[in-house]
SENU-631748 format. One record per residue (C-alpha): residue number from 1; residue in one letter; x negated, y, z negated. Coordinates in Angstrom, 3 decimals. Each point is the difference from the previous one (the first is absolute). Layout:
n; res; X; Y; Z
NUM; a; X; Y; Z;
...
This chain:
n; res; X; Y; Z
1; m; 0.000; 0.000; 0.000;
2; a; -2.826; 2.361; -0.892;
3; v; -1.751; -0.898; 3.239;
4; f; 3.205; 0.798; 1.946;
5; m; 0.444; 3.484; -1.567;
6; a; -3.646; 0.798; 0.668;
7; c; 0.485; -0.771; 3.694;
8; i; 3.005; 2.347; 0.238;
9; g; -1.903; 2.873; -1.651;
10; l; -2.915; -0.481; 2.366;
11; t; 2.323; 0.154; 3.020;
12; i; 1.529; 3.348; -1.151;
13; i; -3.444; 1.549; -0.522;
14; l; -1.217; -1.029; 3.453;
15; g; 3.214; 1.443; 1.641;
16; w; -0.401; 3.399; -1.684;
17; v; -3.598; 0.216; 1.116;
18; s; 0.992; -0.651; 3.617;
19; l; 2.921; 2.541; 0.045;
20; a; -1.726; 2.896; -1.750;
21; p; -1.892; 1.339; 3.034;
22; r; 3.131; -0.039; 2.189;
23; w; 2.036; 1.825; -2.726;
24; n; -2.620; 2.689; -0.402;
25; a; 0.002; 0.596; 3.768;
26; l; 3.725; 0.516; 0.020;
27; l; -0.227; 2.524; -2.853;
28; a; -2.685; 1.961; 1.786;
29; q; 2.056; 0.156; 3.200;
30; a; 3.091; 1.279; -1.847;
31; s; -1.959; 2.726; -1.813;
32; s; -1.176; 1.474; 3.330;
33; r; 3.632; 0.769; 1.157;
34; q; 1.591; 3.502; -0.690;
35; p; 3.246; 0.198; -2.076;
36; v; 3.401; 0.778; 1.635;
37; s; 1.459; 3.529; -0.855;
38; l; 3.695; 0.096; -0.919;
39; s; 0.204; 3.844; -0.324;
40; q; 0.026; 0.837; 3.714;
41; p; 3.510; 0.245; 1.594;
42; r; 0.715; -1.897; 3.143;
43; r; 0.530; 2.217; 2.999;
44; i; 2.925; -0.917; 2.214;
45; p; -0.894; 0.255; 3.691;
46; s; 2.169; 2.560; 1.727;
47; q; 1.025; -2.429; 2.723;
48; s; 1.448; -2.408; -2.581;
49; r; 2.187; 2.576; -1.859;
50; k; 3.697; -0.560; 0.186;
51; a; 2.558; 2.720; 0.600;
52; g; 1.064; 1.729; -3.205;
53; t; -3.234; -0.840; -1.827;
54; a; -2.373; 2.349; 1.800;
55; s; 0.614; 2.946; -2.330;
56; s; -0.377; -2.098; -3.138;
57; a; -3.211; -1.670; 1.194;
58; a; -1.366; 3.278; 1.299;
59; g; 0.998; 1.720; -3.235;
60; l; -2.468; -2.196; -1.928;
61; l; -2.822; 1.172; 2.229;
62; h; 1.244; 3.561; 0.727;
63; p; 2.025; 1.298; -2.968;
64; t; 2.401; 2.871; 0.714;
65; s; 1.396; 2.615; -2.345;
66; l; 2.979; 2.360; 0.044;
67; q; 0.919; 2.806; -2.388;
68; l; 2.993; 2.356; -0.150;
69; q; -0.086; 3.529; -1.337;
70; g; 2.455; -0.845; -2.746;
71; t; 2.112; -3.113; -0.430;
72; d; 3.158; 1.677; -1.348;
73; l; 1.378; 1.793; 3.027;
74; t; 3.130; 1.841; 1.111;
75; p; 1.397; 0.345; 3.528;
76; n; -1.130; 3.622; 0.313;
77; v; -3.662; -0.792; -0.779;
78; p; -2.294; -0.808; 2.952;
79; l; -1.535; -3.483; 0.002;
80; r; -3.799; 0.335; -0.087;
81; f; -2.284; -3.020; -0.105;
82; v; -3.676; -0.882; 0.454;
83; g; -1.355; -3.402; 0.984;
84; s; -3.243; -1.735; 0.925;
85; g; -1.361; -3.297; 1.259;
86; f; 1.343; 0.121; 3.549;
87; l; -1.924; -0.131; 3.266;
88; p; -1.491; 3.264; 1.300;
89; n; 2.545; 1.961; 2.090;
90; e; 2.560; -2.769; -0.406;
91; a; 3.692; 0.689; 0.643;
92; l; 2.039; -0.520; -3.154;
93; q; 3.654; -0.937; -0.470;
94; v; 1.721; 1.500; -3.053;
95; t; 3.216; -1.435; -1.421;
96; i; 2.040; 0.240; -3.179;
97; q; 1.282; -3.344; -1.264;
98; n; 2.254; -1.114; -2.810;
99; h; -0.897; -2.663; -2.578;
100; a; 1.134; -2.733; 2.364;
101; g; -2.506; 1.172; 2.626;
102; q; 2.705; 1.351; 2.325;
103; a; -0.899; 3.170; 1.906;
104; q; 2.148; 2.926; -1.095;
105; a; -1.690; 2.763; 2.004;
106; q; -2.688; 0.393; 2.627;
107; l; -2.312; 2.981; -0.423;
108; a; -1.979; 1.666; 2.742;
109; p; -3.012; -2.113; 1.065;
110; t; -3.409; 1.351; -0.914;
111; t; -3.660; -0.751; 0.701;
112; a; -2.959; -0.799; -2.236;
113; d; -3.066; 2.199; 0.278;
114; t; -3.474; -1.141; 1.034;
115; t; -0.580; -1.471; -3.454;
116; g; 3.250; -1.968; -0.053;
117; q; 1.692; 2.405; -2.415;
118; v; 3.334; 1.775; 0.310;
119; d; 1.404; 3.111; -1.724;
120; t; 3.402; 1.142; 1.218;
121; t; 3.283; 1.595; -1.073;
122; d; 3.479; -0.823; 1.267;
123; a; 3.530; 0.995; -0.971;
124; m; 1.927; -2.365; -2.211;
125; p; 2.536; -1.777; 2.259;
126; a; 3.597; 1.118; -0.402;
127; n; 2.705; -2.290; -1.327;
128; l; -2.311; -2.047; -2.219;
129; a; 1.952; -0.883; -3.138;
130; p; -1.689; 0.430; -3.381;
131; g; -2.026; -3.055; -0.976;
132; t; -3.413; -1.675; 0.165;
133; y; -1.720; -0.334; 3.382;
134; w; -3.292; -1.116; 1.524;
135; l; -2.028; 2.160; 2.351;
136; v; -1.776; -2.379; 2.409;
137; v; -2.795; 1.041; 2.386;
138; k; -1.144; -2.600; 2.551;
139; g; -2.844; 0.117; 2.510;
140; m; 1.307; -0.699; 3.499;
141; s; -3.261; -1.648; 1.136;
142; s; -1.410; -1.570; -3.152;
143; h; 3.330; -0.736; -1.695;
144; y; -1.590; 1.158; -3.249;
145; t; 2.801; 1.016; -2.353;
146; a; 0.112; 2.343; -2.989;
147; q; 3.029; 0.717; -2.132;
148; t; 1.080; 1.847; -3.127;
149; s; 3.317; 0.472; -1.769;
150; f; 1.884; 3.168; -0.941;
151; q; 3.242; 0.957; -1.706;
152; l; 2.473; 2.212; 1.874;
153; h; 2.264; 2.107; -2.206;
154; g; 3.198; 1.694; 1.160;
155; i; 0.365; 3.746; -0.503;
156; v; 2.980; 2.352; 0.066;
157; p; -0.583; 3.304; 1.833;
158; t; 0.621; 3.245; -1.865;
159; v; 0.733; 3.492; 1.325;
160; q; 0.079; 3.448; -1.606;
161; l; 1.544; 3.207; 1.402;
162; d; -1.157; 3.570; -0.473;
163; t; 3.640; 0.935; -0.646;
164; y; 3.055; -2.134; -0.690;
165; t; 2.644; 2.572; 0.925;
166; v; 0.030; 2.047; 3.184;
167; k; 2.366; 1.707; 2.419;
168; p; 0.723; -1.120; 3.564;
169; k; -2.503; 1.090; 2.665;
170; h; -2.677; 0.382; -2.663;
171; d; -2.863; -2.457; -0.260;
172; f; -1.446; -2.074; -2.829;
173; g; -3.317; -1.762; -0.477;
174; f; -0.650; -3.601; -1.004;
175; a; -2.933; -2.226; -0.934;
176; g; 0.014; -3.745; -0.596;
177; s; -2.137; -3.104; -0.454;
178; g; 0.319; -3.776; 0.087;
179; f; 0.793; -0.449; 3.682;
180; l; -1.900; -2.229; 2.428;
181; a; -3.058; 1.486; 1.644;
182; g; 0.930; 1.704; 3.269;
183; e; 3.691; -0.901; -0.077;
184; l; 2.685; 2.436; 1.190;
185; v; 2.192; 1.263; -2.848;
186; e; 3.437; 1.430; 0.769;
187; v; 1.580; 2.652; -2.225;
188; r; 3.750; -0.637; -0.132;
189; l; 2.702; 2.142; -1.614;
190; e; 3.015; -1.869; -1.301;
191; t; 3.111; 1.255; -1.764;
192; s; 0.662; -1.233; -3.517;
193; g; 2.934; -2.025; 1.304;
194; h; -2.171; -1.716; 2.673;
195; v; 2.302; 1.343; 2.677;
196; s; -2.693; 0.866; 2.522;
197; t; -3.758; 0.126; 0.393;
198; q; -2.022; 2.529; 1.950;
199; v; -3.706; -0.331; 0.862;
200; l; -1.642; 3.332; -0.818;
201; t; -3.574; -0.757; 1.045;
202; a; -2.650; -2.731; 0.163;
203; v; -3.636; 0.022; -1.091;
204; s; -2.834; -2.527; 0.152;
205; a; -1.684; -1.260; -3.160;
206; n; -3.753; 0.402; -0.162;
207; a; -2.530; -2.774; -0.619;
208; g; 0.819; 0.091; -3.703;
209; g; 3.759; -0.289; 0.533;
210; n; 0.654; 3.647; -0.951;
211; i; 2.384; 2.399; 1.747;
212; s; 0.674; 3.742; -0.105;
213; g; 1.974; 2.486; 2.062;
214; r; 2.889; 2.417; 0.183;
215; s; 3.532; -0.278; 1.355;
216; m; 2.921; 2.289; 0.749;
217; v; 3.350; -0.511; -1.722;
218; p; 2.850; -0.231; 2.536;
219; m; 3.161; 2.058; -0.200;
220; l; 2.040; -2.055; -2.456;
221; p; 2.527; 0.845; -2.708;
222; q; -1.352; 0.622; -3.459;
223; g; -0.184; -3.048; -2.250;
224; n; -2.176; -2.867; -1.217;
225; y; -1.799; -2.190; 2.509;
226; s; -2.728; -2.671; 0.035;
227; l; -3.253; 0.055; 1.916;
228; f; -1.409; -3.373; 1.070;
229; f; -3.617; -0.411; 1.133;
230; v; -0.099; -3.299; 1.932;
231; g; -3.168; -1.611; 1.376;
232; q; 0.699; -1.625; 3.353;
233; q; -2.243; -2.982; -0.828;
234; s; 0.314; -0.380; -3.757;
235; k; 3.775; 0.713; 0.056;
236; t; -0.182; 0.977; -3.688;
237; p; 1.778; 3.353; -0.507;
238; a; -0.823; 2.679; -2.543;
239; e; 3.147; 1.866; -1.091;
240; v; 0.071; 3.568; -1.299;
241; g; 3.049; 1.961; -1.162;
242; f; 0.548; 3.237; 1.897;
243; n; 2.389; 2.949; -0.324;
244; i; 1.119; 2.267; 2.829;
245; q; 1.121; 3.426; -1.121;
246; g; 2.697; 2.088; 1.605;
247; f; -0.351; 3.528; 1.374;
248; h; 1.338; 2.934; -1.999;
249; p; -0.708; 3.078; 2.117;
250; w; 0.541; 3.613; -0.931;
251; v; -0.153; 3.236; 2.008;
252; v; -0.787; 3.580; -0.980;
253; l; 1.251; 2.993; 2.071;
254; s; -2.063; 3.136; 0.637;
255; t; 2.949; 1.961; -1.421;
256; y; 3.355; -0.993; -1.464;
257; t; 1.702; 3.306; 0.829;
258; p; -0.677; 0.633; 3.676;
259; s; 1.839; 2.478; 2.150;
260; a; 1.680; -0.965; 3.250;
261; h; -2.348; -0.004; 3.000;
262; t; -3.108; -0.506; -2.159;
263; r; -2.248; -3.045; 0.093;
264; l; -0.347; -2.596; -2.729;
265; g; -3.100; -2.113; -0.703;
266; f; 0.019; -3.510; -1.531;
267; t; -2.437; -1.978; -2.162;
268; g; 0.811; -3.649; -0.609;
269; q; -1.622; -3.177; -1.285;
270; d; 0.581; -3.681; -0.828;
271; f; 1.375; -0.900; 3.401;
272; a; -1.401; -2.989; 1.856;
273; p; -3.412; 0.674; 1.571;
274; g; 0.365; 1.282; 3.566;
275; e; 3.764; -0.221; 0.134;
276; q; 2.268; 2.583; 1.650;
277; v; 2.276; 1.960; -2.330;
278; l; 3.272; 1.374; 1.330;
279; v; 1.477; 3.108; -1.659;
280; y; 3.784; 0.363; -0.107;
281; l; 1.967; 3.065; -0.987;
282; n; 2.770; -0.671; -2.548;
283; e; 0.874; -3.460; 1.381;
284; q; -2.004; -3.104; 0.673;
285; t; 0.097; -2.177; 3.113;
286; g; 3.524; -0.873; 1.106;
287; q; 1.665; 2.241; -2.561;
288; s; 0.102; 3.274; 1.860;
289; p; 3.218; 0.931; 1.804;
290; h; -2.317; 1.449; 2.647;
291; a; -1.807; -3.263; 0.666;
292; d; -0.945; -0.564; 3.615;
293; i; 0.778; -3.080; 2.112;
294; t; -2.927; -1.901; -1.580;
295; g; 1.698; 0.206; -3.379;
296; r; -2.627; 2.302; -1.458;
297; g; 0.851; 2.987; -2.146;
298; d; -1.591; 3.413; 0.151;
299; v; -3.749; -0.738; 0.168;
300; v; -1.648; 3.341; -0.564;
301; a; -3.646; -1.171; -0.111;
302; r; -2.301; -2.984; 0.576;
303; i; -3.148; -0.267; -2.097;
304; q; -2.880; -2.497; 0.186;
305; a; -1.406; -1.231; -3.301;
306; d; -3.760; -0.531; -0.199;
307; s; -1.877; -3.172; -0.958;
308; s; 0.757; 0.716; -3.654;
309; g; 3.725; 0.477; 0.546;
310; r; -0.219; 3.770; -0.432;
311; f; 0.787; 3.007; 2.174;
312; f; -0.412; 3.751; -0.155;
313; v; 1.561; 2.310; 2.592;
314; s; 0.269; 3.769; -0.401;
315; a; 2.677; 2.195; 1.597;
316; y; 1.326; -3.108; 1.682;
317; w; 3.800; 0.330; 0.101;
318; l; 1.978; 3.051; 1.072;
319; v; 2.913; 0.557; -2.373;
320; p; 3.193; 0.469; 2.050;
321; e; 2.808; 2.433; -0.704;
322; m; 1.587; -1.436; -3.103;
323; s; 0.851; 0.892; -3.569;
324; g; 0.266; -1.430; -3.493;
325; q; -1.670; -3.153; -1.324;
326; n; -1.229; -2.616; 2.449;
327; m; -1.952; -3.245; -0.085;
328; l; -2.866; -1.466; 1.997;
329; i; -0.300; -3.792; 0.139;
330; f; -3.366; -1.622; 0.867;
331; v; 0.226; -3.634; 1.196;
332; g; -3.013; -2.228; 0.674;
333; q; 0.614; -2.039; 3.159;
334; q; -2.039; -3.045; -1.095;
335; s; 0.379; -0.004; -3.752;
336; g; 3.597; 1.244; -0.037;
337; a; -1.016; 2.139; -2.968;
338; v; 2.084; 3.152; -0.500;
339; a; -0.862; 3.320; -1.647;
340; t; 2.513; 2.868; -0.341;
341; t; -0.463; 3.625; -0.963;
342; s; 2.397; 2.924; -0.031;
343; f; -0.428; 3.665; 0.819;
344; t; 2.168; 3.140; -0.081;
345; i; 0.279; 2.563; 2.793;
346; e; -0.578; 3.553; -1.122;
347; s; 2.458; 2.437; 1.453;
């Protein structure tokens, strides 16, 4: 038994001696090889890229960036953005998308500069509802894509007047904000009972959505009205209460005790600007027994009011042969306003 175990031990020793040189050779060969690096990314050949993956693969090698000048925006604020990482002089497509990636508006295309950067300003598209959106800029040649989100807030336009009560054919000034950049804003006058609406004027909002201007009040009865400032794109009106005053004219004579065959002068005010004023003696239109075939009474003078609704005429009317107390009636032909004054003939 001892002899048998000794034989086995001798066999193992002889086998180790014969394998040692071959094992050492293998170790030496392995030590001469360089290690494999796992930190280097694999580049995907351009010819093997599939559609829809070019921008993502390219983005790893050519990162893009996009920044907005403010992420809380309103429709009247221009949309300014800067981006980089595109090809030099590359045409760029600019869209606004919702969270689902659906295009909501297409902005004007732009072009990167020689360094692949872009810096541009565009108007916020009309009819975008308040909410969160993505601004997406895509290179038309490289398909590199950059995007950033922003919040669009709704705003209500406001308008102030320089006066809230005025007479017909006089003007008023207005100033407002909160409209869309460049949109046309109509100024509408509406009665308190919403019976009718009249467009007084229209102005264009500036780049900041602000408006200003002046408008003439039409010849309307005195009372309370509403002014509506309506943007033709935003369709959001700004309402302002407005009062139209009536005319209350008065006239002064050069003398209240004229003699027959002398001339009277008149000074009047608070008629409508530029209107004609007819002067009747003792009876108004249609009341005189001496009315002519047109139905008019005794019109003794016609006077033109100035742009302020005033007039001054000296030695204007020749007093006829008459006696006692008489009356002159001054009637504005546009305003319908009436002023009366009496005089007595000296004998």
